[in-house]
A tleap script that builds the chain and sets N, CA, C and O, in Angstrom:
source leaprc.protein.ff14SB
mol = sequence {
  NMET SER ASP SER LEU PRO LEU PHE ILE LYS
  ASP MET ARG LYS LYS PHE GLY LEU THR GLN
  VAL ASP LEU ALA ALA LYS SER GLY VAL GLY
  LEU ARG PHE VAL ARG GLU LEU GLU GLN GLY
  LYS GLU THR LEU ARG MET ASP LYS VAL ASN
  GLN VAL LEU ALA LEU PHE GLY HIE LYS VAL
  GLY ALA VAL PRO ILE ARG LYS GLU ASP GLU
  CGLU
}
set mol.1.N position { -10.071 -9.769 -17.115 }
set mol.1.CA position { -10.114 -9.637 -18.518 }
set mol.1.C position { -10.034 -11.008 -19.076 }
set mol.1.O position { -9.493 -11.956 -18.505 }
set mol.2.N position { -10.729 -11.049 -20.471 }
set mol.2.CA position { -10.858 -12.259 -21.046 }
set mol.2.C position { -9.359 -12.539 -21.693 }
set mol.2.O position { -8.615 -11.576 -21.883 }
set mol.3.N position { -8.991 -13.703 -21.983 }
set mol.3.CA position { -7.881 -14.078 -22.580 }
set mol.3.C position { -7.833 -13.575 -24.118 }
set mol.3.O position { -6.772 -13.422 -24.722 }
set mol.4.N position { -9.103 -13.338 -24.674 }
set mol.4.CA position { -9.123 -13.187 -26.069 }
set mol.4.C position { -8.306 -12.088 -26.577 }
set mol.4.O position { -7.574 -12.208 -27.560 }
set mol.5.N position { -8.447 -10.952 -25.858 }
set mol.5.CA position { -7.352 -9.848 -26.248 }
set mol.5.C position { -5.997 -9.908 -26.142 }
set mol.5.O position { -5.231 -9.459 -26.996 }
set mol.6.N position { -5.691 -10.403 -25.206 }
set mol.6.CA position { -4.118 -10.672 -25.111 }
set mol.6.C position { -3.678 -11.634 -25.927 }
set mol.6.O position { -2.588 -11.443 -26.465 }
set mol.7.N position { -4.319 -12.721 -26.173 }
set mol.7.CA position { -3.859 -13.675 -27.064 }
set mol.7.C position { -3.931 -13.135 -28.469 }
set mol.7.O position { -2.934 -13.259 -29.181 }
set mol.8.N position { -5.143 -12.477 -28.996 }
set mol.8.CA position { -4.941 -11.684 -30.218 }
set mol.8.C position { -3.915 -10.772 -30.308 }
set mol.8.O position { -3.292 -10.806 -31.369 }
set mol.9.N position { -3.600 -10.042 -29.562 }
set mol.9.CA position { -2.293 -9.263 -29.858 }
set mol.9.C position { -1.223 -9.908 -30.022 }
set mol.9.O position { -0.585 -9.846 -31.073 }
set mol.10.N position { -0.843 -10.678 -28.926 }
set mol.10.CA position { 0.303 -11.617 -29.151 }
set mol.10.C position { 0.259 -12.272 -30.412 }
set mol.10.O position { 1.315 -12.242 -31.044 }
set mol.11.N position { -0.599 -12.790 -30.871 }
set mol.11.CA position { -0.712 -13.672 -32.006 }
set mol.11.C position { -0.245 -12.597 -33.363 }
set mol.11.O position { 0.658 -12.736 -34.187 }
set mol.12.N position { -1.101 -11.679 -33.221 }
set mol.12.CA position { -0.936 -10.619 -34.383 }
set mol.12.C position { 0.360 -10.183 -34.446 }
set mol.12.O position { 0.905 -10.075 -35.545 }
set mol.13.N position { 0.961 -9.904 -33.388 }
set mol.13.CA position { 2.403 -9.407 -33.137 }
set mol.13.C position { 3.326 -10.378 -33.832 }
set mol.13.O position { 4.128 -10.052 -34.707 }
set mol.14.N position { 3.125 -11.722 -33.321 }
set mol.14.CA position { 4.055 -12.679 -34.074 }
set mol.14.C position { 3.871 -12.993 -35.482 }
set mol.14.O position { 4.815 -13.185 -36.248 }
set mol.15.N position { 2.661 -13.043 -35.811 }
set mol.15.CA position { 2.285 -13.302 -37.368 }
set mol.15.C position { 3.026 -12.179 -38.234 }
set mol.15.O position { 3.434 -12.366 -39.380 }
set mol.16.N position { 3.159 -10.795 -37.404 }
set mol.16.CA position { 3.716 -9.811 -38.451 }
set mol.16.C position { 5.211 -9.712 -38.183 }
set mol.16.O position { 5.891 -8.878 -38.780 }
set mol.17.N position { 5.790 -10.646 -37.194 }
set mol.17.CA position { 7.393 -10.924 -36.913 }
set mol.17.C position { 7.743 -9.807 -36.250 }
set mol.17.O position { 8.883 -9.434 -36.527 }
set mol.18.N position { 7.005 -8.957 -35.255 }
set mol.18.CA position { 7.096 -8.086 -34.590 }
set mol.18.C position { 7.637 -8.352 -32.980 }
set mol.18.O position { 7.047 -9.188 -32.296 }
set mol.19.N position { 8.565 -7.738 -32.535 }
set mol.19.CA position { 8.851 -8.049 -30.880 }
set mol.19.C position { 7.841 -6.985 -30.247 }
set mol.19.O position { 7.102 -6.215 -30.861 }
set mol.20.N position { 7.991 -7.132 -28.884 }
set mol.20.CA position { 7.235 -6.372 -28.033 }
set mol.20.C position { 7.808 -4.867 -28.388 }
set mol.20.O position { 6.985 -3.995 -28.666 }
set mol.21.N position { 9.076 -4.592 -28.379 }
set mol.21.CA position { 9.702 -3.315 -28.627 }
set mol.21.C position { 9.246 -2.783 -29.835 }
set mol.21.O position { 8.868 -1.619 -29.967 }
set mol.22.N position { 9.279 -3.663 -30.756 }
set mol.22.CA position { 8.682 -3.191 -32.206 }
set mol.22.C position { 7.499 -2.819 -32.253 }
set mol.22.O position { 7.247 -1.795 -32.888 }
set mol.23.N position { 6.543 -3.474 -31.659 }
set mol.23.CA position { 5.046 -3.012 -31.494 }
set mol.23.C position { 4.850 -1.866 -30.737 }
set mol.23.O position { 4.127 -0.980 -31.192 }
set mol.24.N position { 5.523 -1.712 -29.360 }
set mol.24.CA position { 5.462 -0.532 -28.847 }
set mol.24.C position { 5.777 0.839 -29.683 }
set mol.24.O position { 5.085 1.856 -29.642 }
set mol.25.N position { 6.955 0.651 -30.442 }
set mol.25.CA position { 7.352 1.729 -31.254 }
set mol.25.C position { 6.361 1.914 -32.427 }
set mol.25.O position { 5.929 3.049 -32.626 }
set mol.26.N position { 5.984 0.938 -33.187 }
set mol.26.CA position { 5.050 1.285 -34.374 }
set mol.26.C position { 3.683 1.819 -33.946 }
set mol.26.O position { 3.048 2.550 -34.707 }
set mol.27.N position { 3.241 1.488 -32.804 }
set mol.27.CA position { 1.875 1.925 -32.168 }
set mol.27.C position { 1.944 3.071 -31.473 }
set mol.27.O position { 0.927 3.752 -31.342 }
set mol.28.N position { 2.938 3.391 -31.019 }
set mol.28.CA position { 3.179 4.841 -30.142 }
set mol.28.C position { 2.711 4.512 -28.957 }
set mol.28.O position { 1.978 5.366 -28.459 }
set mol.29.N position { 2.928 3.356 -28.208 }
set mol.29.CA position { 2.767 3.145 -26.807 }
set mol.29.C position { 4.070 2.767 -26.087 }
set mol.29.O position { 5.049 2.501 -26.785 }
set mol.30.N position { 4.167 2.721 -24.734 }
set mol.30.CA position { 5.347 2.299 -24.243 }
set mol.30.C position { 5.393 0.696 -24.194 }
set mol.30.O position { 4.428 -0.003 -24.504 }
set mol.31.N position { 6.460 0.270 -23.827 }
set mol.31.CA position { 7.018 -1.315 -23.836 }
set mol.31.C position { 6.026 -1.874 -22.648 }
set mol.31.O position { 5.245 -2.821 -22.742 }
set mol.32.N position { 6.246 -1.106 -21.602 }
set mol.32.CA position { 5.364 -1.595 -20.483 }
set mol.32.C position { 3.966 -1.760 -20.705 }
set mol.32.O position { 3.396 -2.770 -20.293 }
set mol.33.N position { 3.323 -0.804 -21.357 }
set mol.33.CA position { 2.080 -0.860 -21.930 }
set mol.33.C position { 1.829 -2.263 -22.645 }
set mol.33.O position { 0.978 -3.055 -22.241 }
set mol.34.N position { 2.643 -2.492 -23.733 }
set mol.34.CA position { 2.679 -3.908 -24.557 }
set mol.34.C position { 2.425 -4.862 -23.607 }
set mol.34.O position { 1.372 -5.497 -23.546 }
set mol.35.N position { 3.517 -5.003 -22.735 }
set mol.35.CA position { 3.750 -6.194 -21.762 }
set mol.35.C position { 2.333 -6.462 -20.900 }
set mol.35.O position { 1.851 -7.583 -20.737 }
set mol.36.N position { 1.851 -5.413 -20.462 }
set mol.36.CA position { 0.895 -5.404 -19.475 }
set mol.36.C position { -0.420 -5.750 -20.181 }
set mol.36.O position { -1.376 -6.260 -19.598 }
set mol.37.N position { -0.389 -5.373 -21.731 }
set mol.37.CA position { -1.626 -5.795 -22.527 }
set mol.37.C position { -1.534 -7.308 -22.681 }
set mol.37.O position { -2.392 -8.109 -22.312 }
set mol.38.N position { -0.459 -7.571 -23.233 }
set mol.38.CA position { -0.053 -9.088 -23.579 }
set mol.38.C position { -0.585 -10.049 -22.352 }
set mol.38.O position { -1.265 -11.053 -22.561 }
set mol.39.N position { -0.202 -9.627 -21.107 }
set mol.39.CA position { -0.363 -10.392 -19.948 }
set mol.39.C position { -1.865 -10.287 -19.271 }
set mol.39.O position { -2.193 -10.871 -18.239 }
set mol.40.N position { -2.711 -9.424 -20.059 }
set mol.40.CA position { -4.085 -9.557 -19.705 }
set mol.40.C position { -4.242 -8.453 -18.445 }
set mol.40.O position { -5.135 -8.731 -17.645 }
set mol.41.N position { -3.659 -7.531 -18.250 }
set mol.41.CA position { -4.046 -6.572 -17.361 }
set mol.41.C position { -5.392 -6.190 -17.342 }
set mol.41.O position { -5.858 -5.856 -18.431 }
set mol.42.N position { -6.215 -6.154 -16.248 }
set mol.42.CA position { -7.553 -5.668 -16.468 }
set mol.42.C position { -7.942 -4.253 -16.371 }
set mol.42.O position { -9.096 -3.955 -16.676 }
set mol.43.N position { -7.085 -3.308 -15.968 }
set mol.43.CA position { -7.277 -1.918 -16.317 }
set mol.43.C position { -6.234 -1.393 -17.176 }
set mol.43.O position { -5.068 -1.330 -16.788 }
set mol.44.N position { -6.632 -0.986 -18.410 }
set mol.44.CA position { -5.681 -0.539 -19.513 }
set mol.44.C position { -6.425 0.670 -20.051 }
set mol.44.O position { -7.651 0.688 -19.942 }
set mol.45.N position { -5.760 1.724 -20.645 }
set mol.45.CA position { -6.341 2.827 -21.110 }
set mol.45.C position { -6.924 2.210 -22.522 }
set mol.45.O position { -6.237 1.523 -23.278 }
set mol.46.N position { -8.316 2.569 -22.760 }
set mol.46.CA position { -8.757 1.998 -24.156 }
set mol.46.C position { -8.270 2.684 -25.256 }
set mol.46.O position { -8.229 2.184 -26.380 }
set mol.47.N position { -7.811 4.062 -24.926 }
set mol.47.CA position { -7.296 4.832 -26.154 }
set mol.47.C position { -6.054 4.145 -26.680 }
set mol.47.O position { -5.896 3.995 -27.892 }
set mol.48.N position { -5.001 3.644 -25.619 }
set mol.48.CA position { -3.908 2.978 -26.044 }
set mol.48.C position { -4.193 1.541 -26.382 }
set mol.48.O position { -3.292 0.919 -26.944 }
set mol.49.N position { -5.153 1.023 -26.157 }
set mol.49.CA position { -5.557 -0.214 -26.577 }
set mol.49.C position { -5.796 -0.138 -28.023 }
set mol.49.O position { -5.328 -0.961 -28.809 }
set mol.50.N position { -6.565 0.907 -28.384 }
set mol.50.CA position { -6.917 1.155 -29.782 }
set mol.50.C position { -5.802 1.575 -30.588 }
set mol.50.O position { -5.719 1.306 -31.786 }
set mol.51.N position { -5.000 2.186 -29.988 }
set mol.51.CA position { -3.443 2.489 -30.868 }
set mol.51.C position { -2.901 1.171 -31.447 }
set mol.51.O position { -2.627 0.974 -32.631 }
set mol.52.N position { -2.784 0.257 -30.383 }
set mol.52.CA position { -2.058 -0.838 -30.632 }
set mol.52.C position { -3.102 -1.864 -31.671 }
set mol.52.O position { -2.605 -2.427 -32.647 }
set mol.53.N position { -4.411 -2.001 -31.368 }
set mol.53.CA position { -5.253 -2.620 -32.391 }
set mol.53.C position { -5.315 -1.963 -33.747 }
set mol.53.O position { -5.395 -2.734 -34.704 }
set mol.54.N position { -5.291 -0.703 -33.983 }
set mol.54.CA position { -5.159 -0.017 -35.120 }
set mol.54.C position { -4.097 -0.389 -36.044 }
set mol.54.O position { -4.232 -0.337 -37.266 }
set mol.55.N position { -2.965 -0.794 -35.402 }
set mol.55.CA position { -1.880 -1.272 -36.269 }
set mol.55.C position { -2.431 -2.664 -36.971 }
set mol.55.O position { -1.949 -3.020 -38.046 }
set mol.56.N position { -3.281 -3.298 -36.432 }
set mol.56.CA position { -3.651 -4.591 -37.096 }
set mol.56.C position { -5.184 -4.421 -37.921 }
set mol.56.O position { -5.775 -5.393 -38.391 }
set mol.57.N position { -5.607 -3.260 -37.985 }
set mol.57.CA position { -6.746 -2.805 -38.670 }
set mol.57.C position { -8.092 -3.250 -37.762 }
set mol.57.O position { -9.144 -3.656 -38.257 }
set mol.58.N position { -7.829 -3.085 -36.338 }
set mol.58.CA position { -8.823 -3.379 -35.671 }
set mol.58.C position { -9.234 -2.287 -34.595 }
set mol.58.O position { -8.436 -1.356 -34.485 }
set mol.59.N position { -10.387 -2.262 -33.765 }
set mol.59.CA position { -10.404 -1.534 -32.645 }
set mol.59.C position { -11.412 -1.967 -31.317 }
set mol.59.O position { -12.218 -2.872 -31.532 }
set mol.60.N position { -11.390 -1.474 -30.243 }
set mol.60.CA position { -12.226 -2.220 -29.279 }
set mol.60.C position { -13.674 -1.974 -29.568 }
set mol.60.O position { -14.048 -0.870 -29.963 }
set mol.61.N position { -14.453 -2.915 -29.393 }
set mol.61.CA position { -15.891 -2.722 -29.851 }
set mol.61.C position { -16.752 -3.472 -28.696 }
set mol.61.O position { -16.120 -4.245 -27.977 }
set mol.62.N position { -18.131 -3.310 -28.460 }
set mol.62.CA position { -19.020 -3.822 -27.852 }
set mol.62.C position { -19.215 -5.187 -28.490 }
set mol.62.O position { -19.312 -5.339 -29.708 }
set mol.63.N position { -19.269 -6.211 -27.564 }
set mol.63.CA position { -19.742 -7.492 -28.095 }
set mol.63.C position { -20.770 -8.091 -27.325 }
set mol.63.O position { -20.763 -7.768 -26.137 }
set mol.64.N position { -21.782 -8.997 -27.745 }
set mol.64.CA position { -22.722 -9.504 -26.919 }
set mol.64.C position { -21.881 -10.439 -25.844 }
set mol.64.O position { -20.729 -10.777 -26.117 }
set mol.65.N position { -22.435 -10.788 -24.762 }
set mol.65.CA position { -21.896 -11.755 -23.684 }
set mol.65.C position { -22.571 -13.071 -24.109 }
set mol.65.O position { -23.770 -13.213 -24.350 }
set mol.66.N position { -21.620 -14.003 -24.162 }
set mol.66.CA position { -21.979 -15.518 -24.532 }
set mol.66.C position { -22.332 -16.135 -23.207 }
set mol.66.O position { -21.898 -15.773 -22.114 }
set mol.67.N position { -23.197 -17.137 -23.452 }
set mol.67.CA position { -23.699 -17.695 -22.113 }
set mol.67.C position { -22.614 -18.345 -21.152 }
set mol.67.O position { -22.822 -18.355 -19.939 }
set mol.68.N position { -21.574 -18.833 -21.638 }
set mol.68.CA position { -20.442 -19.302 -21.123 }
set mol.68.C position { -19.524 -18.085 -20.414 }
set mol.68.O position { -18.690 -18.332 -19.543 }
set mol.69.N position { -19.747 -17.008 -20.818 }
set mol.69.CA position { -19.025 -15.808 -20.332 }
set mol.69.C position { -19.511 -15.411 -18.848 }
set mol.69.O position { -18.780 -14.903 -17.998 }
set mol.70.N position { -20.793 -15.713 -18.694 }
set mol.70.CA position { -21.506 -15.083 -17.644 }
set mol.70.C position { -21.252 -15.889 -16.254 }
set mol.70.O position { -21.574 -15.432 -15.158 }
set mol.71.N position { -20.671 -17.069 -16.440 }
set mol.71.CA position { -20.505 -18.073 -15.346 }
set mol.71.C position { -19.292 -17.604 -14.528 }
set mol.71.O position { -18.920 -18.251 -13.549 }
savepdb mol mol.pdb
quit
């Protein structure tokens, strides 16, 4: 998994002053899921990722592959 999603989640959580426990509770997912998401686990349920992202007004979407991503 690219580092962009885990970094985005962690940055937004900190921006809003949330702990991992707070984020899990507010988004309706487990603490373990939040930890795995922030650590960049490659296999995560997209519905749960979207639950977390929804808290920050975002959702998972398709993005074009940049040339440097292909290497």
